[in-house]
GUVOSE-198586 format. One line per 3 residues: number of its first residue (from 1); their letters; for each residue z, y, x of N, C-alpha, C. Coordinates in steps of 0.05 Angstrom, whole numbers, plus 5000, padded with zeros to 4 digits. Each point is the difference from the previous one (the first is absolute). Example, Ala and Ser with C-alpha at 12.3 -4.5 7.8 and 13.67 -1.06 7.14 Angstrom:
BEGIN
1 = AS = 5156/4886/5264/5000/5024/4982/5000/5024/5018 ~ 4986/5021/4993/5001/5024/5016/5014/5022/4985
***
This chain:
BEGIN
1 = MKI = 2310/3481/2243/5001/5002/4971/5019/4988/4997 ~ 5017/5011/4974/5029/4986/4990/4995/4985/4981 ~ 5015/4975/5000/4994/4969/4984/5026/5000/4981
4 = NAY = 4995/4999/4979/5031/4991/4974/4994/4975/4998 ~ 5017/4979/5001/5002/4975/4998/5024/4992/4989 ~ 5008/4973/4999/5028/4987/5002/5000/4977/5020
7 = AAL = 5031/5011/5002/5000/4973/5022/5034/4993/4999 ~ 5002/4978/5019/5025/4991/4998/5012/5003/5029 ~ 5017/5014/5002/5020/5010/5020/5014/4975/5019
10 = EPK = 5009/4982/4986/5021/4977/5006/4986/4970/4987 ~ 5009/4984/5017/4990/4965/4989/5014/5008/4970 ~ 4980/4988/4987/5000/4988/4965/5010/5024/4984
13 = EKL = 4997/5024/5006/5006/5024/4989/4975/5012/4982 ~ 5017/5008/4979/4978/5020/4980/4985/5017/5019 ~ 4966/5005/4981/4990/5017/5020/5008/5027/4989
16 = TPY = 4995/5019/5017/5007/5032/4993/4980/5003/5004 ~ 4995/5035/4981/4973/5016/5014/5007/5008/5032 ~ 4975/4999/5003/5005/5010/5039/4977/5018/5005
19 = SYE = 5001/5017/5012/4973/5014/5014/5003/4997/5031 ~ 4968/4998/5009/4999/5003/5032/4978/5016/5005 ~ 4994/5009/5019/4975/5011/5025/4989/4973/5005
22 = LGE = 4970/4999/4991/4976/4988/5022/4998/5020/5017 ~ 4996/4994/5022/4984/5012/5021/4968/5005/5005 ~ 4999/5011/5021/4962/5006/5000/4984/4969/4988
25 = LGA = 4981/5013/4987/4987/4966/4993/4985/4998/5027 ~ 4995/4972/5001/4992/4985/5026/4972/4998/4994 ~ 4976/5001/5021/4977/5006/4997/4989/4974/4987
28 = EQV = 5010/4980/4998/4992/4973/4983/5012/4999/4980 ~ 5025/5022/4993/5014/4986/4973/4989/5008/4972 ~ 5011/4997/4978/5002/5016/4976/5018/5003/4988
31 = DIK = 5002/5026/4982/5014/4999/4987/4991/4988/4966 ~ 5016/4993/4984/4998/4990/4973/5022/5011/4986 ~ 4985/5006/4965/5021/5007/4992/5001/4979/4975
34 = VSY = 5027/4987/5003/5010/4975/4984/4990/5000/4976 ~ 4984/4985/4983/4997/5009/4965/5019/4974/4988 ~ 4999/4975/5013/5015/4974/4989/5014/4993/5032
37 = CGI = 5023/4982/4994/5023/4983/5022/5006/4975/4991 ~ 4989/4977/5006/5013/4975/4989/5024/5000/5024 ~ 5022/4979/4975/5023/4993/5022/4992/4972/5005
40 = CHS = 4998/4991/5021/5010/4970/5016/5027/5000/5000 ~ 5002/4956/5001/5032/4998/5006/5002/5008/5030 ~ 4979/5010/5025/5004/4998/5022/5013/5032/4997
43 = DLS = 4998/5022/4981/5008/5024/5001/5033/4996/5001 ~ 5009/4979/4977/5025/4999/4997/5013/4982/5020 ~ 4981/4986/5019/5016/4989/5024/5008/5019/5020
46 = MIN = 4977/5021/5002/4999/5015/5021/5024/5029/4991 ~ 5008/5007/4972/5024/5011/4996/5024/4984/5011 ~ 5002/4977/4995/5027/4993/5001/5004/4985/5035
49 = NDW = 4968/5007/5015/5007/4992/5031/5001/4964/4997 ~ 4988/4988/4982/4999/4968/5001/4985/4990/5023 ~ 4981/5013/5013/4986/4996/5027/5013/5012/5018
52 = GMT = 5022/5015/5006/5011/5014/5026/4982/5024/5011 ~ 4975/5019/4985/4989/5014/5017/4994/5022/4989 ~ 5024/5001/4974/4993/5029/4990/5018/5019/5007
55 = EYP = 4979/5025/5006/5014/5031/5012/5002/5011/4976 ~ 5027/5011/4998/5006/5020/4972/4997/5031/5012 ~ 5000/5018/4983/4991/4997/4967/4967/4985/5003
58 = IVP = 4998/4981/4984/4979/4984/4987/4985/5012/4976 ~ 4971/5011/4999/4989/5004/4975/4979/4977/5004 ~ 5010/4974/4975/4986/4980/4993/4964/5007/4986
61 = GHE = 4994/4976/5003/4966/5000/4983/4982/4999/5026 ~ 4990/4984/4983/4969/4986/5020/4981/4988/4985 ~ 5001/5004/4973/4980/4999/4974/4992/5021/4998
64 = IVG = 4981/5017/5011/4998/5026/4994/4968/5004/4999 ~ 4985/5014/4976/4984/5008/4991/5003/5027/4997 ~ 4980/5020/5008/4997/5023/4993/4977/5019/5010
67 = EVV = 4995/5026/5010/4978/5017/5005/5002/5017/5028 ~ 4982/4984/5015/5007/5019/5029/4997/5033/5000 ~ 5022/5009/5012/4995/5027/4996/4998/5013/5024
70 = ATG = 5001/4997/5030/4999/5003/5020/4989/4977/5020 ~ 4979/5015/5022/4989/4972/5013/5002/5015/5032 ~ 5005/4981/5013/5003/5003/5038/4969/5009/5006
73 = AAV = 4990/5013/5022/4983/5005/5008/4979/4981/5014 ~ 5024/4970/5004/4982/4980/5007/4995/4977/4974 ~ 5012/5012/4981/4990/4977/4982/4976/4999/4998
76 = KNI = 4995/4968/4991/4975/4991/4983/5000/4984/4977 ~ 4973/5002/4985/5001/4987/4977/5016/5011/4978 ~ 5020/5012/5004/5021/5014/4974/4995/5034/5009
79 = KIG = 5003/5007/4975/5004/5031/4991/5014/5008/4977 ~ 5010/5029/4999/5010/5009/4983/4982/4999/4973 ~ 5018/4993/4979/5001/4981/4967/4990/4981/5003
82 = DKV = 5006/4989/5023/4992/4961/4994/5020/4988/4993 ~ 4998/4985/4976/5025/4989/4989/5002/4967/5028 ~ 5026/4995/5006/5006/4980/5015/5028/4988/4996
85 = GLG = 5000/4976/5019/5023/4989/4993/5010/4991/5026 ~ 5039/5001/5004/5004/4999/5027/5023/4968/4998 ~ 5001/4984/5012/5011/4976/4984/5023/4991/5032
88 = WFS = 5016/4986/5003/5018/4997/5029/4992/5013/5027 ~ 4982/4999/5002/4985/5011/5021/4989/5027/4996 ~ 5014/5015/5026/4994/5033/4996/4974/5005/5027
91 = ASC = 5002/4991/5024/4983/4993/5022/5000/4978/5015 ~ 4983/4997/5013/4997/4978/5023/4986/5016/5020 ~ 4997/4986/5021/5000/5011/5038/4964/5010/4997
94 = MSC = 4989/4981/4994/4968/5001/4991/4985/4999/5031 ~ 5019/4981/5013/4987/4993/5025/5010/4973/5014 ~ 5017/4986/4995/5012/4975/5004/4978/4978/4989
97 = QEC = 5005/4974/5010/4979/4984/4989/5005/4990/4975 ~ 5019/5004/4986/4997/4997/4970/4990/5018/4977 ~ 5007/5026/5012/4981/5020/4984/4970/4998/5005
100 = MEG = 4994/5001/5036/4973/4992/4995/4978/4976/4991 ~ 5026/4985/4992/4988/4974/4986/4991/5003/4966 ~ 5012/5025/4994/5009/5011/4974/5018/4984/4975
103 = THH = 5022/4992/5030/5028/4984/4983/5026/5016/5005 ~ 4991/5032/4988/5013/5018/5007/5030/5001/4990 ~ 5005/4984/4987/5029/4991/4989/5021/4987/5020
106 = LCA = 4984/4988/5017/5010/4987/5021/5006/5006/5022 ~ 4997/5022/5000/5003/5028/5028/5029/5003/5010 ~ 4997/4990/5019/5037/5003/5016/5013/5028/4995
109 = NSE = 4984/5021/5001/5008/5022/5001/4998/5021/4966 ~ 4989/4976/4981/5001/5013/4977/5023/5014/4990 ~ 4994/5020/4977/5022/5022/4992/5003/4986/4972
112 = ATI = 5025/4998/5004/5008/4986/4965/5004/5027/4979 ~ 4994/5005/4977/4995/5025/4986/5036/5012/5003 ~ 5011/4979/4985/5040/5004/4995/5020/4992/5029
115 = VGR = 4986/4989/5019/5007/5000/5014/5007/5018/5031 ~ 5016/5006/5004/5007/5029/5022/4987/5020/4988 ~ 4993/5009/4975/4980/5025/4985/5006/4995/4967
118 = HGG = 4993/5012/4993/5004/5014/4976/4968/4984/4987 ~ 5008/4989/4967/4985/4994/4986/4990/5011/4973 ~ 4995/4991/4979/4981/5005/4982/5015/5018/4970
121 = FAD = 5030/4995/4999/5019/5000/4985/4996/5038/5007 ~ 4986/5011/4996/4993/5036/5012/4978/5007/4987 ~ 4993/5025/5005/4983/5008/4989/4976/5003/5007
124 = YVR = 4997/4991/5031/4974/4998/5020/5019/4979/5022 ~ 4973/4991/5005/5015/4977/5034/4975/5004/5016 ~ 5001/4993/5022/4985/5005/5023/4992/4965/5014
127 = GHW = 4980/5005/5007/4989/4977/5012/4975/4992/5021 ~ 4996/4986/5013/4974/4999/5015/4975/4996/4973 ~ 4983/5017/5015/4969/4999/4978/4990/4960/4994
130 = SWA = 5003/4990/5020/4989/4971/5001/5021/4984/4982 ~ 5021/5005/4990/5022/4987/4976/5001/5015/4979 ~ 4980/5026/4988/4997/5013/4983/4989/4991/4985
133 = IPL = 4992/4971/4984/4976/4985/4995/4985/5015/4969 ~ 4975/5007/5009/4992/5014/4982/5002/4990/4967 ~ 5001/5002/4980/5004/4991/4963/4971/4989/4998
136 = PEE = 4992/4991/4982/4977/4997/4984/5000/5022/4974 ~ 4985/5019/4999/4992/5006/4981/5011/5000/4974 ~ 4999/4975/4988/5005/4988/4983/5025/4985/4995
139 = IDM = 5025/5005/5022/5019/4987/4992/5030/5011/4992 ~ 5008/4991/4986/5022/5014/4988/5023/5001/5020 ~ 5010/5027/4996/5008/5002/5026/5028/4999/4989
142 = SKA = 5023/5001/4974/5018/4987/4993/5008/4978/5002 ~ 4981/4980/5000/5010/4974/5017/4989/4986/5024 ~ 4987/5026/5014/4992/4985/5032/5012/5002/5018
145 = GPL = 5030/5016/5001/5022/5002/5024/5007/4968/5005 ~ 5001/4984/4987/5010/4981/5005/4976/4973/5016 ~ 4982/5008/4995/4979/4986/5014/4999/5013/5027
148 = LCG = 5008/5018/5011/5003/5011/5033/5023/4979/5012 ~ 5012/4979/4982/5024/4995/5022/4996/4972/4985 ~ 5012/4990/4975/5006/4969/4989/4973/4997/4997
151 = GIT = 4979/5016/4989/4978/4984/4992/4983/4989/5030 ~ 4995/5013/5024/4990/4993/5024/5011/4982/5011 ~ 5032/5006/4996/5013/4970/5003/5000/4975/4994
154 = VFN = 4986/5001/4973/4988/4972/4998/4973/4999/5003 ~ 4987/5014/4991/4973/5000/5011/4989/4990/5030 ~ 5006/5005/5011/5002/4998/5027/5001/4968/5008
157 = PII = 5012/4988/4989/5005/4969/5009/4983/4991/4985 ~ 4990/5006/4976/4973/4987/4992/4981/4994/5017 ~ 4993/5027/5017/4980/4997/5006/5003/4991/5038
160 = MAG = 5024/5003/5001/5015/4984/5028/4993/4964/4997 ~ 5006/4994/4978/5000/4966/4997/4975/4995/4988 ~ 4974/5018/4993/4980/4991/4996/5004/4988/4971
163 = VKP = 5016/5006/4985/5000/4992/4965/4969/5000/4987 ~ 4999/4976/4986/4972/5002/4993/5000/5000/4968 ~ 4977/5003/4988/5003/5003/4971/4999/4970/4982
166 = TDT = 5007/4980/5021/4993/4975/4988/5033/4992/5001 ~ 5013/5013/5022/5028/4990/5003/5022/4999/4978 ~ 5012/4986/5001/5038/5000/4978/5014/5005/5029
169 = VGV = 5013/5028/4987/5022/5018/5013/5027/5002/4988 ~ 5017/5007/5018/5027/5002/4991/5012/5026/4997 ~ 5014/5003/4987/5016/5027/5007/5027/5002/4996
172 = IGI = 5022/5002/5023/5027/5008/4997/5012/5028/4993 ~ 5011/4992/4975/5015/5027/4997/4986/5018/4987 ~ 4999/5004/4972/4984/5015/4983/5018/5022/4999
175 = GGL = 5001/5017/5015/5013/5031/5000/4978/5024/5007 ~ 5006/5013/5016/4983/5026/5011/4982/4994/5020 ~ 5002/4976/5008/4978/4997/5015/4982/4982/4989
178 = GHM = 5019/4976/4989/4983/4968/4986/4981/5009/4980 ~ 5012/5013/4985/4980/5018/4979/4974/5009/5001 ~ 5008/5012/5023/4968/5016/5011/4981/4972/5018
181 = ALK = 5012/4976/5013/4985/4986/5016/4995/4978/4962 ~ 5009/4999/4985/4992/4981/4980/4968/5020/4984 ~ 5006/5027/5005/4975/5013/4985/4968/4998/5016
184 = FLK = 5014/5000/5032/4979/5006/5019/4986/4966/4991 ~ 5020/4978/5013/4987/4983/4994/4982/4982/4982 ~ 5008/5011/4972/4985/4993/4974/4969/5009/5005
187 = HWG = 4999/5029/5002/4983/5009/5005/4980/4993/5023 ~ 5023/4981/5026/4982/4991/5015/4977/4974/4995 ~ 5013/4991/4976/4993/4972/4984/5014/4976/5008
190 = CEV = 5020/5007/5005/5017/4970/5007/5020/4988/4976 ~ 4998/4979/5004/5027/4999/4979/5025/4999/5017 ~ 5018/5014/4981/5024/5013/5011/5025/4984/4978
193 = IAF = 5024/4989/5027/5020/4991/4992/5020/5019/5004 ~ 5010/5012/4980/5025/5017/5013/5023/4980/4990 ~ 5021/5008/5026/5036/4988/5003/5010/5025/4994
196 = SSN = 5025/4990/4983/5012/5028/4996/5022/4978/4989 ~ 5025/5019/4993/5030/4980/4998/5002/5014/4968 ~ 4992/5027/4995/5006/5018/4974/4973/4990/4980
199 = PDK = 5017/4977/4978/4980/4997/4980/4991/5021/4980 ~ 5018/5020/4998/4989/5027/4981/4980/5009/5009 ~ 4997/4999/5028/4973/5008/5012/4972/4991/4993
202 = KEQ = 5001/4969/4979/4987/4985/5003/4967/5004/4988 ~ 4993/5018/4981/4984/5011/4976/4988/5022/5022 ~ 5016/5020/5011/4987/5018/5022/4986/4989/5017
205 = ILN = 5014/4979/5020/4983/4992/5016/4974/4984/4994 ~ 5004/4987/4976/4969/4989/4992/4984/5021/4999 ~ 5008/5020/4983/4979/5030/4990/4987/5008/5027
208 = MGA = 5016/4997/5020/4993/5021/5021/4976/4975/5026 ~ 5002/4979/4989/4979/4984/5013/5010/4973/5006 ~ 5024/4993/5004/5006/4974/5000/4990/4976/4981
211 = TKV = 4982/4980/5020/4993/4976/4978/5029/4982/4986 ~ 5023/4997/5023/5021/4984/4995/5027/5014/5010 ~ 5020/4992/4988/5022/5019/5010/5020/4972/5007
214 = INS = 5014/5000/5029/5009/4972/5009/5032/5020/4995 ~ 5025/4982/4992/5028/5010/5009/5002/4992/5028 ~ 5003/5020/5013/5003/4997/5028/5032/4980/5006
217 = KSP = 5024/5006/4983/5026/4983/5002/4988/4971/4987 ~ 4981/4987/4990/4998/4972/4994/4988/4981/5013 ~ 5007/4995/5015/4987/4971/5014/4981/4994/4990
220 = EEL = 5006/4986/4966/4976/4988/4993/4973/5017/4995 ~ 5013/5025/4994/4973/5017/5001/4984/4999/5024 ~ 5013/5005/5022/4992/4998/5024/4976/4982/5015
223 = ESI = 5022/4976/4993/4980/4966/4993/4971/4998/4996 ~ 5000/5023/4973/4979/4990/4985/4976/5015/5016 ~ 4996/5012/5012/4981/5017/5014/4996/4985/5034
226 = KGK = 5025/4986/5012/4991/4988/5021/4967/4994/5013 ~ 5007/5011/5027/4975/5000/5014/4973/5010/4985 ~ 5000/5028/4980/4980/5001/4990/4993/5038/5002
229 = LNF = 5012/5010/5017/4989/5032/5008/4995/4998/5026 ~ 4977/5021/4997/4989/5003/5029/5018/5023/5017 ~ 5009/5026/4982/5009/5023/5009/5027/5000/4985
232 = ILN = 5019/5009/5017/5029/5011/4983/5013/5020/5010 ~ 4996/5019/4985/5010/5030/5010/5032/5005/4995 ~ 5017/5003/5018/5037/5002/4994/4992/5034/4997
235 = TTN = 5012/5004/4982/5008/5038/4998/5038/5001/4996 ~ 5011/4981/5002/5035/5006/4996/5005/5000/5027 ~ 5025/5012/4998/5021/5009/5033/5019/4985/5000
238 = VTL = 4996/4976/4983/5029/4985/4998/4990/4962/5014 ~ 5029/4997/5003/4987/4969/5012/4992/4977/4978 ~ 4983/4984/5004/4996/4979/4985/4994/4978/5003
241 = DWN = 4994/4971/4987/4990/4979/5019/4975/4994/5001 ~ 4996/5014/5025/4974/5005/5008/4985/4967/5005 ~ 5016/4981/5000/4987/4979/5004/4983/4988/4969
244 = SYL = 5006/5008/4980/4998/4994/4970/4970/5014/5007 ~ 5001/5028/5004/4977/5012/4998/4974/4992/5022 ~ 5005/4991/5020/4987/4986/5022/4989/4974/4985
247 = SSL = 5019/4987/4993/4986/4974/4987/4982/4997/4975 ~ 5000/5034/4988/4980/5007/4979/4976/4998/5011 ~ 4992/5012/5029/4985/5007/5007/4975/4971/5006
250 = APK = 4975/5007/4994/4978/4975/5011/4998/5000/5026 ~ 4988/4985/5010/4988/4996/5024/4988/5026/5012 ~ 5005/5013/5024/4987/5020/5011/5012/5026/4981
253 = GKF = 5021/4997/4989/5008/5025/4977/5022/5030/5021 ~ 4994/5014/4984/5013/5026/5021/5027/5000/4982 ~ 5022/5008/5017/5027/5013/4986/5003/5024/5018
256 = HTV = 4997/5024/4978/5005/5023/5016/5021/5018/4985 ~ 5012/5018/5019/5030/5018/4985/4982/5025/5009 ~ 5012/5021/4984/5008/5028/5004/5019/4999/4990
259 = GAV = 5015/4990/4987/5031/5003/4991/5018/5001/5022 ~ 5014/5015/5011/5021/5010/5025/5025/4987/5007 ~ 4996/4969/4991/5022/4990/5005/5010/4993/5020
262 = MEP = 5026/5011/5002/5015/5006/5021/5016/4977/5011 ~ 5000/4980/4996/5012/4974/5002/4980/4987/5023 ~ 5004/4979/5013/4973/4993/5016/4991/4978/4978
265 = MAI = 4980/4991/5002/4983/4980/4975/5003/4974/5012 ~ 5007/4982/4982/5004/4978/5019/4977/4978/4986 ~ 4984/5006/5017/4967/4976/5004/5004/4971/5012
268 = PAF = 4996/4985/4980/5001/4971/5011/4976/4998/5019 ~ 4993/4988/5031/4977/5001/5009/4985/4983/4983 ~ 5014/4972/4997/4974/4984/4984/4986/5007/4978
271 = SLI = 5020/5020/4984/4990/5003/4979/4976/5024/5003 ~ 4992/5011/5021/4974/5018/5013/4976/4973/5014 ~ 5014/4981/5005/4980/4986/5022/4989/4973/4981
274 = GGE = 5011/4992/4991/4989/4977/4979/4973/5016/4990 ~ 5000/5019/4989/4984/5014/4991/4979/5022/5001 ~ 5006/5002/5031/4985/5023/5016/5007/5030/4981
277 = KSV = 5018/4997/4989/5020/5031/4987/4999/5023/5023 ~ 5010/5024/4991/4998/5012/5014/5019/5027/4992 ~ 5019/5014/5006/5020/5023/4986/4988/5030/5026
280 = AGS = 4998/5014/4982/4997/5024/5011/5015/5027/4987 ~ 4998/5020/5009/5007/5025/4990/4982/5022/5001 ~ 5010/5021/4994/4986/5031/5004/5014/5021/4988
283 = PLG = 4995/5022/5015/5012/5023/4996/4973/5017/4970 ~ 4994/5023/5000/4980/5011/4981/4972/4995/5008 ~ 4985/5009/5005/4973/4995/5003/4994/5034/5013
286 = SPA = 4969/4994/5010/4982/5026/5018/4998/5022/4985 ~ 4993/5029/5000/4992/5007/4980/4973/5000/4993 ~ 4978/4990/5015/4973/4982/4986/5002/4980/4975
289 = LTK = 5019/4992/5006/5013/4967/4978/5011/5013/4982 ~ 5019/5020/5007/5013/5020/4968/4981/5023/4987 ~ 4981/4997/5012/4975/5016/4987/4984/4980/4978
292 = TML = 4996/4982/5024/4989/4979/4974/5008/4991/4987 ~ 5029/4995/4997/5010/4989/4976/5003/5022/4980 ~ 5005/5021/5012/4999/5021/4972/4967/5003/4989
295 = DFC = 4976/4991/5010/4982/4997/4985/4997/4978/4992 ~ 5015/4980/4999/5002/4979/4984/5014/4997/4980 ~ 5020/5021/5002/5016/5006/4972/4989/5013/4972
298 = VRH = 4983/5024/5017/4991/5023/4988/4970/4978/4982 ~ 5000/4977/5027/4963/4982/4975/5020/4982/4985 ~ 5024/4987/4996/5005/4981/4979/5032/5014/4984
301 = DIY = 5000/5026/5001/5023/5014/4994/5019/4986/4998 ~ 5008/4991/5021/5029/4991/5014/5021/5022/5004 ~ 5022/4999/4995/5021/5024/5007/5025/4984/4993
304 = PTV = 5020/5004/5023/5030/4990/4989/5010/5015/4973 ~ 5017/4983/4990/5014/5011/4968/5024/5006/5014 ~ 4991/5035/4991/5020/5018/5009/5015/5014/4979
307 = EEF = 5032/5010/5006/5018/5013/4990/4994/5032/5013 ~ 5010/5024/4981/4985/5023/5014/5033/5013/5000 ~ 5002/5017/5013/5024/5021/4999/5003/5027/5020
310 = PMK = 5009/5013/4990/4988/5035/5009/5019/4987/5029 ~ 4986/5018/5013/5013/4996/5037/5030/5005/5001 ~ 5016/5026/4975/5016/5003/5007/5019/4987/4988
313 = NAN = 4991/4975/4988/5019/4979/4986/5003/4970/5021 ~ 4987/5008/5025/5003/4985/5020/5022/4983/5000 ~ 5019/5012/5005/5023/4971/4998/5002/4991/4974
316 = EAL = 4991/5002/4975/4998/4990/4975/4985/4979/5010 ~ 4984/4996/5012/4974/4993/5010/5006/4972/5014 ~ 5011/5011/5023/5014/4984/5018/5017/4974/4989
319 = THL = 5023/5008/4986/5017/4985/4990/4989/4981/4977 ~ 4973/5003/4988/4991/4992/4985/4983/4968/5016 ~ 4996/5006/5022/4976/4984/5025/5030/4988/4998
322 = EEG = 5019/5008/5010/5023/4981/5019/5015/4988/4974 ~ 5003/4998/4977/5008/4989/4985/4979/4983/4986 ~ 4980/4994/5016/4982/4975/4987/4995/5007/4965
325 = NAR = 4988/5023/5005/4986/5005/4971/4971/5013/5004 ~ 4992/5004/5014/4969/5011/5002/4982/4980/4992 ~ 4984/5015/4988/4974/4979/4990/4977/5014/5004
328 = FRV = 4983/4994/5023/5012/4987/5019/5004/5022/5026 ~ 4984/5019/5004/4999/5013/5017/5013/5035/4981 ~ 5014/5016/5024/5008/5031/4990/4978/5012/5011
331 = VLK = 5001/5022/4988/4987/5019/5012/5009/5031/4993 ~ 5012/5020/5016/5003/5017/4993/4976/5030/5005 ~ 4999/5018/4980/4984/5020/4995/5007/5025/5006
334 = N = 4985/5012/5020/5006/5033/5002/4987/5017/4983
***
């Protein structure tokens, strides 16, 4: 099959039209006709080789929704015509301890959709059937793509931490990830404190479900919630005064990061010991949890706030994201 796509040929270069041939369809693989593909900040990181693992040319895109057009002979539970989503992972080994326990996203031999292979800025994409997540019939496909990466990235910690509807929680950074966390936690029943350094976003943040907005640059405002939060989710990728946030946790509180902070995080031991507090992190989530999240989204009409661009305008959309103008996720339409 010939694939028409958009690829970066070198680090930090603009995308250009690019065609390639997919080999024979594997027994457990499916081909998906791409309807929409979200743009994640990870796409920018991979295009720029920020993580040192990009292979060029690279076709970005790992927040894909579309229709199955071909299935291998050993594919299970997926048929031609099904609407599915494909996120950061496109395969896992299906035999290791992690896969057998249902935590496929922790498989040491997993395959990422845009690492060493081509992603969804294209007319078709291929993946293992287990990671082609069936979409609920009622879902709005034009907004669903970012749920396959950004959405499950912030949904998984809520499950991992055992967040309760009676909890008071905090979200650091109300951007592409953080705004989805706000919406999930609001419908979870929590009191939600948003940490933001941008006063222009305050009304939007409150409308998305935050109970209160704290200026993350104000020591006085941070002091006002000292010891009150049961759970804090960090979605930023920059170094912050971590101890200020640990001080905001109640005893037995949990601090969880999904932001890819590149520098070591300075966590004072006594800030954890005295209150039996903990620090954790996570990647996305399993296929089963992703399906559960999608069902939860349809039940409560939860979607990311998106801006749509035609696929042919992918460079314009990437610039829009890179310059910090996205409100709050960007989706490409085929």
